[in-house]
N, CA and C atoms as an extended XYZ file, in Angstrom:
630
Properties=species:S:1:pos:R:3:atomname:S:1:resname:S:1:resid:I:1 pbc="F F F"
N       122.324      120.504      114.956 N   MET     1
C       122.652      121.212      113.750 CA  MET     1
C       122.733      120.275      112.577 C   MET     1
N       122.406      120.681      111.326 N   PRO     2
C       122.573      119.604      110.208 CA  PRO     2
C       124.047      119.430      109.955 C   PRO     2
N       124.207      118.318      109.579 N   THR     3
C       125.857      117.824      109.126 CA  THR     3
C       126.103      118.504      107.875 C   THR     3
N       127.314      118.990      107.753 N   GLU     4
C       127.774      119.674      106.534 CA  GLU     4
C       128.065      118.569      105.581 C   GLU     4
N       127.692      118.641      104.362 N   THR     5
C       127.901      117.494      103.395 CA  THR     5
C       129.364      117.845      102.914 C   THR     5
N       129.759      116.703      102.038 N   THR     6
C       131.102      116.696      101.481 CA  THR     6
C       131.097      117.798      100.383 C   THR     6
N       129.933      118.017       99.599 N   ILE     7
C       129.901      119.015       98.573 CA  ILE     7
C       130.005      120.357       99.189 C   ILE     7
N       129.365      120.677      100.227 N   GLU     8
C       129.354      121.873      101.075 CA  GLU     8
C       130.809      122.227      101.439 C   GLU     8
N       131.515      121.274      102.031 N   ALA     9
C       132.927      121.599      102.484 CA  ALA     9
C       133.887      121.829      101.400 C   ALA     9
N       133.580      121.172      100.166 N   ALA    10
C       134.342      121.258       99.037 CA  ALA    10
C       134.184      122.836       98.460 C   ALA    10
N       132.870      123.146       98.450 N   GLU    11
C       132.479      124.544       97.995 CA  GLU    11
C       133.086      125.645       98.909 C   GLU    11
N       133.132      125.368      100.090 N   LYS    12
C       133.833      126.244      101.148 CA  LYS    12
C       135.383      126.443      100.810 C   LYS    12
N       135.851      125.314      100.644 N   VAL    13
C       137.335      125.228      100.276 CA  VAL    13
C       137.684      126.111       99.030 C   VAL    13
N       136.926      125.939       97.919 N   ILE    14
C       137.058      126.666       96.870 CA  ILE    14
C       136.801      128.211       96.887 C   ILE    14
N       135.708      128.572       97.843 N   ALA    15
C       135.424      129.881       98.116 CA  ALA    15
C       136.644      130.528       98.714 C   ALA    15
N       137.242      129.770       99.742 N   THR    16
C       138.531      130.192      100.565 CA  THR    16
C       139.616      130.499       99.623 C   THR    16
N       139.936      129.582       98.616 N   LEU    17
C       140.885      129.624       97.893 CA  LEU    17
C       140.620      130.823       96.828 C   LEU    17
N       139.439      130.957       96.424 N   GLU    18
C       139.222      132.088       95.466 CA  GLU    18
C       139.326      133.484       96.259 C   GLU    18
N       139.128      133.535       97.444 N   ASP    19
C       139.349      134.715       98.282 CA  ASP    19
C       140.833      135.160       98.360 C   ASP    19
N       141.603      134.031       98.584 N   LYS    20
C       143.032      134.092       98.683 CA  LYS    20
C       143.655      134.573       97.355 C   LYS    20
N       143.068      134.202       96.257 N   ARG    21
C       143.623      134.376       94.914 CA  ARG    21
C       143.286      135.872       94.601 C   ARG    21
N       142.147      136.227       94.985 N   GLN    22
C       141.810      137.735       94.763 CA  GLN    22
C       142.616      138.755       95.561 C   GLN    22
N       142.896      138.253       96.861 N   HIS    23
C       143.731      139.164       97.587 CA  HIS    23
C       145.215      139.140       97.065 C   HIS    23
N       145.616      138.087       96.565 N   LEU    24
C       147.019      137.917       95.837 CA  LEU    24
C       147.034      138.846       94.705 C   LEU    24
N       146.065      138.780       93.767 N   ASN    25
C       145.897      139.554       92.539 CA  ASN    25
C       145.988      141.089       92.812 C   ASN    25
N       145.156      141.384       93.909 N   GLN    26
C       145.088      142.814       94.312 CA  GLN    26
C       146.465      143.315       94.786 C   GLN    26
N       147.228      142.481       95.596 N   ARG    27
C       148.427      142.837       96.089 CA  ARG    27
C       149.458      142.902       95.066 C   ARG    27
N       149.279      142.049       94.043 N   ALA    28
C       150.236      142.072       92.942 CA  ALA    28
C       150.195      143.527       92.057 C   ALA    28
N       148.944      143.921       91.962 N   ILE    29
C       148.489      145.126       91.237 CA  ILE    29
C       149.275      146.358       91.892 C   ILE    29
N       148.987      146.302       93.352 N   GLU    30
C       149.559      147.321       94.175 CA  GLU    30
C       151.081      147.456       94.068 C   GLU    30
N       151.698      146.161       94.119 N   LEU    31
C       153.158      146.191       93.970 CA  LEU    31
C       153.730      146.576       92.711 C   LEU    31
N       153.047      146.279       91.659 N   ALA    32
C       153.427      146.658       90.206 CA  ALA    32
C       153.167      148.162       90.082 C   ALA    32
N       152.266      148.725       90.659 N   ASP    33
C       152.111      150.133       90.601 CA  ASP    33
C       153.210      150.906       91.387 C   ASP    33
N       153.472      150.351       92.560 N   GLU    34
C       154.554      150.840       93.412 CA  GLU    34
C       155.938      150.762       92.581 C   GLU    34
N       156.141      149.693       92.016 N   ARG    35
C       157.465      149.390       91.411 CA  ARG    35
C       157.444      150.316       90.196 C   ARG    35
N       156.353      150.712       89.431 N   ASN    36
C       156.443      151.686       88.355 CA  ASN    36
C       156.830      153.032       88.739 C   ASN    36
N       156.385      153.284       90.133 N   ARG    37
C       156.749      154.533       90.549 CA  ARG    37
C       158.061      154.877       90.991 C   ARG    37
N       158.806      153.788       91.606 N   ILE    38
C       160.104      154.024       92.016 CA  ILE    38
C       161.223      153.388       91.186 C   ILE    38
N       160.855      152.771       90.127 N   ALA    39
C       161.829      152.106       89.174 CA  ALA    39
C       162.800      153.118       88.678 C   ALA    39
N       162.380      154.239       88.204 N   PHE    40
C       163.275      155.377       87.652 CA  PHE    40
C       164.248      155.855       88.522 C   PHE    40
N       163.795      156.037       89.873 N   SER    41
C       164.588      156.486       90.829 CA  SER    41
C       165.719      155.529       91.325 C   SER    41
N       165.224      154.141       91.252 N   ALA    42
C       166.241      153.252       91.722 CA  ALA    42
C       167.251      152.965       90.669 C   ALA    42
N       166.884      152.912       89.385 N   HIS    43
C       167.893      152.592       88.400 CA  HIS    43
C       168.659      153.817       87.752 C   HIS    43
N       167.949      154.856       87.654 N   VAL    44
C       168.496      155.976       86.907 CA  VAL    44
C       169.183      157.090       88.018 C   VAL    44
N       168.412      157.214       89.068 N   GLU    45
C       168.955      158.243       89.986 CA  GLU    45
C       169.800      157.561       91.159 C   GLU    45
N       169.729      156.202       91.085 N   ALA    46
C       170.573      155.411       92.090 CA  ALA    46
C       170.268      155.853       93.452 C   ALA    46
N       168.953      155.959       93.695 N   ASP    47
C       168.484      156.363       94.886 CA  ASP    47
C       168.452      155.060       95.816 C   ASP    47
N       169.222      155.088       96.930 N   PRO    48
C       169.425      153.788       97.692 CA  PRO    48
C       167.945      153.300       98.352 C   PRO    48
N       167.342      154.304       98.838 N   LYS    49
C       166.052      153.942       99.543 CA  LYS    49
C       165.079      153.331       98.458 C   LYS    49
N       165.020      153.964       97.318 N   SER    50
C       164.307      153.300       96.115 CA  SER    50
C       164.816      151.942       95.770 C   SER    50
N       166.107      151.896       95.643 N   ARG    51
C       166.722      150.519       95.305 CA  ARG    51
C       166.325      149.559       96.344 C   ARG    51
N       166.412      149.782       97.590 N   LYS    52
C       166.058      148.854       98.587 CA  LYS    52
C       164.603      148.376       98.552 C   LYS    52
N       163.840      149.473       98.258 N   ARG    53
C       162.286      149.104       98.219 CA  ARG    53
C       162.055      148.332       96.920 C   ARG    53
N       162.779      148.621       95.946 N   LEU    54
C       162.447      147.976       94.769 CA  LEU    54
C       162.856      146.476       94.820 C   LEU    54
N       163.956      146.314       95.481 N   ASP    55
C       164.404      144.757       95.576 CA  ASP    55
C       163.414      144.089       96.484 C   ASP    55
N       162.885      144.695       97.571 N   ALA    56
C       161.873      144.102       98.322 CA  ALA    56
C       160.606      143.782       97.506 C   ALA    56
N       160.158      144.802       96.715 N   ILE    57
C       158.902      144.678       95.994 CA  ILE    57
C       159.236      143.436       94.943 C   ILE    57
N       160.440      143.386       94.241 N   ASN    58
C       160.602      142.261       93.368 CA  ASN    58
C       160.653      140.767       94.009 C   ASN    58
N       161.127      140.717       95.219 N   ILE    59
C       160.983      139.594       96.006 CA  ILE    59
C       159.667      139.170       96.347 C   ILE    59
N       159.027      140.219       96.765 N   GLU    60
C       157.501      139.842       97.145 CA  GLU    60
C       156.718      139.523       95.896 C   GLU    60
N       156.987      140.087       94.738 N   ILE    61
C       156.335      139.829       93.498 CA  ILE    61
C       156.569      138.407       93.184 C   ILE    61
N       157.827      137.978       93.246 N   THR    62
C       158.259      136.578       92.913 CA  THR    62
C       157.522      135.563       93.860 C   THR    62
N       157.605      136.078       95.127 N   THR    63
C       156.873      135.135       96.172 CA  THR    63
C       155.400      135.072       95.723 C   THR    63
N       154.772      136.114       95.503 N   LEU    64
C       153.402      136.135       95.065 CA  LEU    64
C       153.037      135.406       93.877 C   LEU    64
N       153.932      135.511       92.904 N   SER    65
C       153.815      134.617       91.726 CA  SER    65
C       153.755      133.155       91.998 C   SER    65
N       154.775      132.690       92.936 N   SER    66
C       154.792      131.278       93.179 CA  SER    66
C       153.576      130.932       94.112 C   SER    66
N       153.107      131.846       94.986 N   GLU    67
C       151.965      131.510       95.767 CA  GLU    67
C       150.678      131.360       94.829 C   GLU    67
N       150.597      132.368       93.757 N   ALA    68
C       149.445      132.238       93.012 CA  ALA    68
C       149.343      131.065       92.260 C   ALA    68
N       150.609      130.393       91.730 N   ALA    69
C       150.676      129.141       90.993 CA  ALA    69
C       150.195      128.092       92.036 C   ALA    69
N       150.559      128.086       93.133 N   SER    70
C       150.037      127.057       94.237 CA  SER    70
C       148.694      127.117       94.493 C   SER    70
N       148.230      128.391       94.510 N   ILE    71
C       146.669      128.466       94.675 CA  ILE    71
C       145.983      127.932       93.543 C   ILE    71
N       146.514      128.200       92.319 N   GLU    72
C       145.831      127.737       91.097 CA  GLU    72
C       145.754      126.120       91.109 C   GLU    72
N       146.860      125.612       91.474 N   ALA    73
C       146.925      124.111       91.639 CA  ALA    73
C       145.965      123.569       92.635 C   ALA    73
N       145.869      124.209       93.890 N   ALA    74
C       144.974      123.884       94.917 CA  ALA    74
C       143.514      124.073       94.308 C   ALA    74
N       143.293      125.089       93.645 N   LEU    75
C       141.995      125.244       93.136 CA  LEU    75
C       141.662      124.138       92.084 C   LEU    75
N       142.460      123.721       91.305 N   THR    76
C       142.100      122.606       90.241 CA  THR    76
C       141.855      121.378       91.094 C   THR    76
N       142.750      121.114       92.188 N   GLU    77
C       142.493      119.865       92.922 CA  GLU    77
C       140.911      120.088       93.606 C   GLU    77
N       140.820      121.117       94.261 N   ALA    78
C       139.454      121.435       94.980 CA  ALA    78
C       138.344      121.165       93.914 C   ALA    78
N       138.363      121.700       92.770 N   ALA    79
C       137.409      121.549       91.768 CA  ALA    79
C       137.264      120.198       91.379 C   ALA    79
N       138.357      119.347       91.248 N   ASN    80
C       138.250      117.879       91.035 CA  ASN    80
C       137.517      117.127       92.129 C   ASN    80
N       137.888      117.581       93.383 N   ARG    81
C       137.225      116.841       94.553 CA  ARG    81
C       135.825      117.255       94.679 C   ARG    81
N       135.383      118.477       94.386 N   LEU    82
C       133.888      118.803       94.260 CA  LEU    82
C       133.250      118.131       93.154 C   LEU    82
N       133.874      117.895       92.082 N   ALA    83
C       133.175      117.028       91.011 CA  ALA    83
C       132.951      115.618       91.415 C   ALA    83
N       134.083      115.111       92.085 N   ILE    84
C       133.863      113.689       92.583 CA  ILE    84
C       132.764      113.629       93.662 C   ILE    84
N       132.596      114.647       94.552 N   ALA    85
C       131.615      114.493       95.698 CA  ALA    85
C       130.281      114.754       94.851 C   ALA    85
N       130.140      115.570       93.939 N   LYS    86
C       128.774      115.774       93.289 CA  LYS    86
C       128.403      114.439       92.593 C   LYS    86
N       129.413      113.680       91.943 N   GLN    87
C       129.213      112.328       91.422 CA  GLN    87
C       128.700      111.388       92.323 C   GLN    87
N       129.379      111.351       93.369 N   ALA    88
C       128.970      110.517       94.584 CA  ALA    88
C       127.585      110.561       95.077 C   ALA    88
N       127.439      112.060       95.240 N   GLU    89
C       126.028      112.426       95.601 CA  GLU    89
C       124.902      111.949       94.670 C   GLU    89
N       125.244      112.149       93.386 N   MET    90
C       124.286      111.817       92.352 CA  MET    90
C       124.134      110.261       92.385 C   MET    90
N       125.167      109.474       92.522 N   GLN    91
C       125.076      108.070       92.451 CA  GLN    91
C       124.183      107.472       93.656 C   GLN    91
N       124.466      108.158       94.910 N   GLN    92
C       123.656      107.790       96.021 CA  GLN    92
C       122.343      108.112       95.821 C   GLN    92
N       121.881      109.367       95.214 N   ALA    93
C       120.541      109.612       95.034 CA  ALA    93
C       120.040      108.715       93.989 C   ALA    93
N       120.757      108.213       92.929 N   ASP    94
C       120.195      107.390       92.093 CA  ASP    94
C       119.951      106.051       92.506 C   ASP    94
N       120.867      105.606       93.498 N   ARG    95
C       120.575      104.253       94.216 CA  ARG    95
C       119.372      104.347       95.007 C   ARG    95
N       119.060      105.459       95.697 N   ALA    96
C       117.942      105.592       96.529 CA  ALA    96
C       116.633      105.681       95.672 C   ALA    96
N       116.696      106.266       94.413 N   ALA    97
C       115.626      106.224       93.466 CA  ALA    97
C       115.402      104.919       92.924 C   ALA    97
N       116.505      104.094       92.687 N   ALA    98
C       116.414      102.784       92.309 CA  ALA    98
C       115.706      101.813       93.294 C   ALA    98
N       115.966      102.082       94.492 N   GLU    99
C       115.395      101.351       95.539 CA  GLU    99
C       113.723      101.612       95.587 C   GLU    99
N       113.600      102.886       95.596 N   GLN   100
C       112.072      103.143       95.457 CA  GLN   100
C       111.337      102.733       94.092 C   GLN   100
N       112.108      102.639       93.060 N   LEU   101
C       111.543      102.089       91.710 CA  LEU   101
C       111.254      100.658       91.881 C   LEU   101
N       112.068      100.008       92.456 N   ARG   102
C       111.844       98.381       92.777 CA  ARG   102
C       110.671       98.174       93.730 C   ARG   102
N       110.476       98.936       94.688 N   THR   103
C       109.121       98.995       95.371 CA  THR   103
C       107.956       99.259       94.583 C   THR   103
N       108.023      100.395       93.830 N   LYS   104
C       106.915      100.839       92.956 CA  LYS   104
C       106.746       99.713       91.696 C   LYS   104
N       107.721       99.195       91.258 N   LEU   105
C       107.592       98.104       90.230 CA  LEU   105
C       106.861       96.864       90.615 C   LEU   105
N       107.236       96.557       91.949 N   SER   106
C       106.685       95.353       92.662 CA  SER   106
C       105.170       95.618       92.757 C   SER   106
N       104.808       96.845       93.242 N   ARG   107
C       103.373       97.200       93.415 CA  ARG   107
C       102.652       97.243       92.029 C   ARG   107
N       103.436       97.878       91.011 N   PHE   108
C       102.780       97.918       89.695 CA  PHE   108
C       102.527       96.461       89.132 C   PHE   108
N       103.313       95.545       89.264 N   VAL   109
C       102.933       94.109       88.867 CA  VAL   109
C       101.761       93.557       89.718 C   VAL   109
N       101.905       93.838       90.978 N   GLU   110
C       100.747       93.252       91.760 CA  GLU   110
C        99.315       93.862       91.322 C   GLU   110
N        99.338       95.287       90.944 N   LEU   111
C        98.177       95.760       90.543 CA  LEU   111
C        97.708       95.109       89.199 C   LEU   111
N        98.670       94.921       88.326 N   GLY   112
C        98.357       94.215       87.063 CA  GLY   112
C        97.592       92.858       87.305 C   GLY   112
N        98.131       92.082       88.322 N   LEU   113
C        97.577       90.814       88.731 CA  LEU   113
C        96.184       91.101       89.233 C   LEU   113
N        96.017       92.020       90.032 N   ILE   114
C        94.734       92.286       90.593 CA  ILE   114
C        93.641       92.536       89.620 C   ILE   114
N        94.077       93.394       88.729 N   ILE   115
C        93.182       93.752       87.516 CA  ILE   115
C        92.759       92.624       86.878 C   ILE   115
N        93.827       91.663       86.505 N   ASP   116
C        93.332       90.426       85.785 CA  ASP   116
C        92.361       89.562       86.638 C   ASP   116
N        92.622       89.515       87.946 N   ASP   117
C        91.773       88.784       88.924 CA  ASP   117
C        90.398       89.418       88.813 C   ASP   117
N        90.402       90.745       88.875 N   CYS   118
C        88.913       91.353       88.569 CA  CYS   118
C        88.296       91.075       87.315 C   CYS   118
N        89.183       90.895       86.260 N   PHE   119
C        88.548       90.527       84.987 CA  PHE   119
C        87.987       88.943       85.039 C   PHE   119
N        88.802       88.259       85.770 N   ALA   120
C        88.331       86.804       85.841 CA  ALA   120
C        87.018       86.809       86.582 C   ALA   120
N        87.157       87.594       87.766 N   ASP   121
C        85.743       87.643       88.603 CA  ASP   121
C        84.576       88.183       87.807 C   ASP   121
N        84.932       89.129       86.942 N   LEU   122
C        83.846       89.914       86.198 CA  LEU   122
C        83.206       88.769       85.136 C   LEU   122
N        84.170       88.035       84.499 N   THR   123
C        83.705       86.993       83.397 CA  THR   123
C        83.003       85.803       84.143 C   THR   123
N        83.521       85.404       85.228 N   SER   124
C        82.781       84.259       85.854 CA  SER   124
C        81.390       84.763       86.477 C   SER   124
N        81.469       85.869       87.062 N   ALA   125
C        80.108       86.483       87.688 CA  ALA   125
C        79.105       86.725       86.564 C   ALA   125
N        79.606       87.425       85.526 N   SER   126
C        78.606       87.772       84.405 CA  SER   126
C        77.991       86.574       83.734 C   SER   126
N        78.908       85.566       83.549 N   VAL   127
C        78.318       84.329       82.851 CA  VAL   127
C        77.310       83.666       83.713 C   VAL   127
N        77.580       83.683       85.066 N   GLU   128
C        76.648       82.886       85.945 CA  GLU   128
C        75.430       83.735       86.118 C   GLU   128
N        75.592       85.033       86.076 N   MET   129
C        74.406       86.032       86.198 CA  MET   129
C        73.403       85.807       85.237 C   MET   129
N        74.013       85.632       83.872 N   LYS   130
C        73.181       85.445       82.838 CA  LYS   130
C        72.347       84.034       82.805 C   LYS   130
N        73.193       83.089       83.283 N   ALA   131
C        72.640       81.779       83.566 CA  ALA   131
C        71.467       81.785       84.606 C   ALA   131
N        71.676       82.436       85.760 N   VAL   132
C        70.757       82.475       86.656 CA  VAL   132
C        69.541       83.220       86.322 C   VAL   132
N        69.693       84.349       85.537 N   LEU   133
C        68.476       84.938       85.087 CA  LEU   133
C        67.652       84.154       84.158 C   LEU   133
N        68.211       83.137       83.444 N   GLY   134
C        67.531       82.307       82.670 CA  GLY   134
C        66.724       81.348       83.550 C   GLY   134
N        67.278       80.868       84.688 N   GLU   135
C        66.523       80.083       85.638 CA  GLU   135
C        65.433       80.804       86.253 C   GLU   135
N        65.755       82.228       86.513 N   MET   136
C        64.731       82.949       87.147 CA  MET   136
C        63.390       83.024       86.348 C   MET   136
N        63.769       83.229       85.002 N   HIS   137
C        62.679       83.292       84.000 CA  HIS   137
C        61.813       81.872       83.996 C   HIS   137
N        62.502       80.835       84.007 N   ASN   138
C        61.883       79.479       84.113 CA  ASN   138
C        61.026       79.442       85.287 C   ASN   138
N        61.371       80.190       86.466 N   LEU   139
C        60.459       80.141       87.660 CA  LEU   139
C        59.648       81.230       87.809 C   LEU   139
N        59.345       81.943       86.680 N   GLY   140
C        58.191       82.860       86.582 CA  GLY   140
C        58.579       84.283       86.536 C   GLY   140
N        59.847       84.787       86.694 N   ALA   141
C        60.137       86.049       86.648 CA  ALA   141
C        60.185       86.581       85.187 C   ALA   141
N        59.445       87.647       85.010 N   ARG   142
C        59.318       88.343       83.830 CA  ARG   142
C        60.335       89.381       83.426 C   ARG   142
N        60.966       89.862       84.669 N   SER   143
C        62.040       90.998       84.382 CA  SER   143
C        63.084       90.749       85.407 C   SER   143
N        64.338       91.128       85.120 N   PRO   144
C        64.698       91.923       83.903 CA  PRO   144
C        64.853       90.820       82.710 C   PRO   144
N        64.686       91.271       81.649 N   SER   145
C        64.815       90.533       80.371 CA  SER   145
C        66.350       90.434       80.071 C   SER   145
N        66.555       89.430       79.279 N   HIS   146
C        68.085       89.321       78.791 CA  HIS   146
C        68.473       90.541       78.074 C   HIS   146
N        67.613       91.204       77.392 N   ASP   147
C        67.886       92.531       76.524 CA  ASP   147
C        68.322       93.709       77.720 C   ASP   147
N        67.324       93.621       78.824 N   GLN   148
C        67.711       94.675       79.733 CA  GLN   148
C        68.955       94.403       80.445 C   GLN   148
N        69.248       93.190       80.770 N   LEU   149
C        70.574       92.999       81.396 CA  LEU   149
C        71.607       93.267       80.459 C   LEU   149
N        71.574       93.006       79.186 N   ARG   150
C        72.697       93.334       78.202 CA  ARG   150
C        72.764       94.863       78.168 C   ARG   150
N        71.696       95.559       77.878 N   VAL   151
C        71.807       97.058       77.669 CA  VAL   151
C        72.292       97.755       78.934 C   VAL   151
N        71.546       97.640       80.087 N   LEU   152
C        71.872       98.248       81.218 CA  LEU   152
C        73.163       97.785       81.805 C   LEU   152
N        73.485       96.490       81.643 N   GLY   153
C        74.881       96.020       82.124 CA  GLY   153
C        75.991       96.718       81.309 C   GLY   153
N        75.706       96.899       80.056 N   THR   154
C        76.759       97.463       79.246 CA  THR   154
C        77.001       99.040       79.706 C   THR   154
N        75.701       99.664       80.043 N   LEU   155
C        75.994      100.968       80.560 CA  LEU   155
C        76.595      101.057       81.862 C   LEU   155
N        76.481      100.036       82.761 N   ALA   156
C        77.301       99.852       83.983 CA  ALA   156
C        78.666       99.492       83.854 C   ALA   156
N        78.980       98.824       82.912 N   LEU   157
C        80.346       98.553       82.633 CA  LEU   157
C        81.200       99.784       82.171 C   LEU   157
N        80.481      100.500       81.117 N   ARG   158
C        81.086      101.702       80.553 CA  ARG   158
C        81.097      102.748       81.593 C   ARG   158
N        80.144      102.809       82.530 N   THR   159
C        80.282      103.791       83.688 CA  THR   159
C        81.294      103.576       84.559 C   THR   159
N        81.679      102.188       84.876 N   ALA   160
C        82.838      101.870       85.795 CA  ALA   160
C        84.164      102.319       84.878 C   ALA   160
N        84.141      102.031       83.597 N   LEU   161
C        85.453      102.247       82.978 CA  LEU   161
C        85.721      103.870       82.976 C   LEU   161
N        84.678      104.776       83.168 N   LEU   162
C        84.931      106.209       83.318 CA  LEU   162
C        85.854      106.573       84.392 C   LEU   162
N        85.874      105.689       85.435 N   ALA   163
C        86.720      105.886       86.589 CA  ALA   163
C        88.259      105.344       86.499 C   ALA   163
N        88.498      104.728       85.232 N   THR   164
C        89.878      104.338       85.187 CA  THR   164
C        90.830      105.258       84.185 C   THR   164
N        91.948      105.012       84.052 N   PRO   165
C        92.892      105.788       83.291 CA  PRO   165
C        92.710      105.616       81.806 C   PRO   165
N        91.875      104.676       81.513 N   TRP   166
C        91.538      104.342       80.016 CA  TRP   166
C        90.175      104.819       79.726 C   TRP   166
N        89.624      105.658       80.485 N   ALA   167
C        88.211      106.122       80.097 CA  ALA   167
C        88.257      106.781       78.636 C   ALA   167
N        89.128      107.512       78.258 N   LYS   168
C        89.167      108.286       77.023 CA  LYS   168
C        89.150      107.207       75.755 C   LYS   168
N        89.558      106.076       76.014 N   GLU   169
C        89.737      105.096       74.985 CA  GLU   169
C        88.182      104.487       74.535 C   GLU   169
N        87.284      104.736       75.470 N   PHE   170
C        86.014      104.257       75.395 CA  PHE   170
C        84.831      105.364       75.160 C   PHE   170
N        83.948      105.039       74.441 N   GLU   171
C        82.893      106.017       73.995 CA  GLU   171
C        82.209      106.569       75.413 C   GLU   171
N        82.149      107.869       75.519 N   MET   172
C        81.669      108.434       76.738 CA  MET   172
C        80.002      108.277       76.728 C   MET   172
N        79.585      108.347       77.920 N   ILE   173
C        78.050      108.352       78.122 CA  ILE   173
C        77.604      109.412       78.932 C   ILE   173
N        76.401      109.791       78.673 N   ALA   174
C        75.846      111.101       79.344 CA  ALA   174
C        75.466      110.643       80.872 C   ALA   174
N        75.741      111.639       81.661 N   PRO   175
C        75.487      111.430       83.131 CA  PRO   175
C        74.298      110.816       83.464 C   PRO   175
N        73.103      111.116       82.802 N   ASN   176
C        71.824      110.398       82.956 CA  ASN   176
C        71.718      109.024       82.511 C   ASN   176
N        72.681      108.488       81.843 N   GLN   177
C        72.601      107.221       81.419 CA  GLN   177
C        73.631      106.268       82.318 C   GLN   177
N        74.361      106.952       83.021 N   ARG   178
C        75.346      106.123       83.838 CA  ARG   178
C        74.580      105.210       84.879 C   ARG   178
N        75.054      103.955       84.979 N   ARG   179
C        74.467      102.936       85.916 CA  ARG   179
C        75.577      102.327       86.695 C   ARG   179
N        75.160      101.619       87.794 N   SER   180
C        75.965      100.713       88.433 CA  SER   180
C        75.208       99.489       88.625 C   SER   180
N        76.029       98.349       88.705 N   PHE   181
C        75.297       96.840       88.978 CA  PHE   181
C        74.653       96.804       90.243 C   PHE   181
N        75.142       97.663       91.198 N   LYS   182
C        74.529       97.570       92.680 CA  LYS   182
C        73.118       98.230       92.372 C   LYS   182
N        72.938       99.371       91.860 N   ALA   183
C        71.594      100.087       91.578 CA  ALA   183
C        70.701       99.239       90.853 C   ALA   183
N        71.293       98.604       89.671 N   LEU   184
C        70.386       97.697       88.797 CA  LEU   184
C        69.887       96.546       89.560 C   LEU   184
N        70.694       95.641       90.344 N   VAL   185
C        70.217       94.488       91.068 CA  VAL   185
C        69.326       94.961       92.236 C   VAL   185
N        69.608       96.087       92.889 N   ASN   186
C        68.813       96.518       93.917 CA  ASN   186
C        67.469       96.864       93.468 C   ASN   186
N        67.258       97.378       92.376 N   GLY   187
C        66.024       97.867       91.823 CA  GLY   187
C        65.246       96.598       91.373 C   GLY   187
N        65.879       95.685       90.667 N   TRP   188
C        65.288       94.483       90.253 CA  TRP   188
C        64.920       93.642       91.498 C   TRP   188
N        65.656       93.548       92.444 N   ASN   189
C        65.476       92.811       93.760 CA  ASN   189
C        64.219       93.378       94.372 C   ASN   189
N        63.962       94.626       94.531 N   GLU   190
C        62.805       95.215       95.121 CA  GLU   190
C        61.595       94.886       94.448 C   GLU   190
N        61.663       94.950       93.041 N   MET   191
C        60.456       94.488       92.223 CA  MET   191
C        60.082       93.199       92.289 C   MET   191
N        61.035       92.310       92.106 N   LEU   192
C        60.719       90.791       92.237 CA  LEU   192
C        60.413       90.358       93.616 C   LEU   192
N        60.989       91.016       94.702 N   THR   193
C        60.715       90.562       96.071 CA  THR   193
C        59.123       90.716       96.341 C   THR   193
N        58.559       91.770       95.876 N   GLY   194
C        57.283       91.950       95.983 CA  GLY   194
C        56.385       91.037       95.259 C   GLY   194
N        56.800       90.647       94.150 N   ASN   195
C        56.058       89.748       93.266 CA  ASN   195
C        56.157       88.268       93.933 C   ASN   195
N        57.374       87.984       94.494 N   ILE   196
C        57.496       86.580       95.176 CA  ILE   196
C        56.626       86.723       96.494 C   ILE   196
N        56.628       87.710       97.135 N   ALA   197
C        55.858       87.760       98.381 CA  ALA   197
C        54.402       87.535       98.221 C   ALA   197
N        53.979       88.270       96.938 N   ALA   198
C        52.562       88.091       96.549 CA  ALA   198
C        52.236       86.638       96.304 C   ALA   198
N        53.139       85.934       95.531 N   ARG   199
C        52.898       84.542       95.001 CA  ARG   199
C        52.921       83.698       96.344 C   ARG   199
N        53.802       83.936       97.125 N   LEU   200
C        53.812       83.113       98.496 CA  LEU   200
C        52.547       83.209       99.279 C   LEU   200
N        52.110       84.568       99.258 N   GLY   201
C        50.868       84.802       99.964 CA  GLY   201
C        49.626       84.029       99.409 C   GLY   201
N        49.512       83.965       98.094 N   ASP   202
C        48.415       83.245       97.529 CA  ASP   202
C        48.599       81.771       97.755 C   ASP   202
N        49.740       81.294       97.763 N   ALA   203
C        49.853       79.911       98.024 CA  ALA   203
C        49.412       79.504       99.319 C   ALA   203
N        49.733       80.341      100.345 N   LYS   204
C        49.225       80.090      101.829 CA  LYS   204
C        47.783       80.151      101.835 C   LYS   204
N        47.119       81.196      101.200 N   GLN   205
C        45.640       81.250      101.262 CA  GLN   205
C        44.969       79.999      100.671 C   GLN   205
N        45.563       79.596       99.494 N   GLU   206
C        45.122       78.229       99.014 CA  GLU   206
C        45.327       77.161       99.977 C   GLU   206
N        46.341       76.962      100.646 N   GLU   207
C        46.531       75.929      101.645 CA  GLU   207
C        45.457       76.021      102.749 C   GLU   207
N        45.204       77.360      103.287 N   ARG   208
C        44.219       77.326      104.243 CA  ARG   208
C        42.791       77.014      103.786 C   ARG   208
N        42.622       77.386      102.428 N   ALA   209
C        41.194       77.080      101.963 CA  ALA   209
C        40.911       75.428      101.774 C   ALA   209
N        42.072       74.871      101.424 N   ALA   210
C        41.845       73.438      101.395 CA  ALA   210
C        41.718       72.733      102.750 C   ALA   210
């Protein structure tokens, strides 16, 4: 069974005291009504039975009044304890949230460093990619051209940015214009591989003819 919390216990105490106060108030009303009915007989007609009952009512009303005052005091204290319990629970919940926040903050910082590392890799890889393309041209490759790498590479970069939280900060591109570097290099690789194979085949034929 679940353990009763301090707040639940305090609320039960208040409910019990409220119930007692309600019963006391109801009893006080009943006694006041009865006193009104017999007061004339007791004081004017000197009816002994009415006098005796009136004395008993007055004693009980006095007792009820004292009891009601003590219940009010108890209710005040119970309300204070409930407020303290709620404050303690809020502080406990806030501490738990702070612990979670510390973990999330650590991960947030880590992710920022990862993004910076990705940018560093992007910078170094793209600079080297451009340099290697120039060397490929010197070795006889006609495509892709530097303009193709620039234009299609820009589309690939913008496509990748569409998947980030900052997508709306950049100009949108149509679905049919979206690219990825994987698709680009795979396409260029397929085209150039055939050209390289043909060139290597020609070289072997020349060796055999010699």
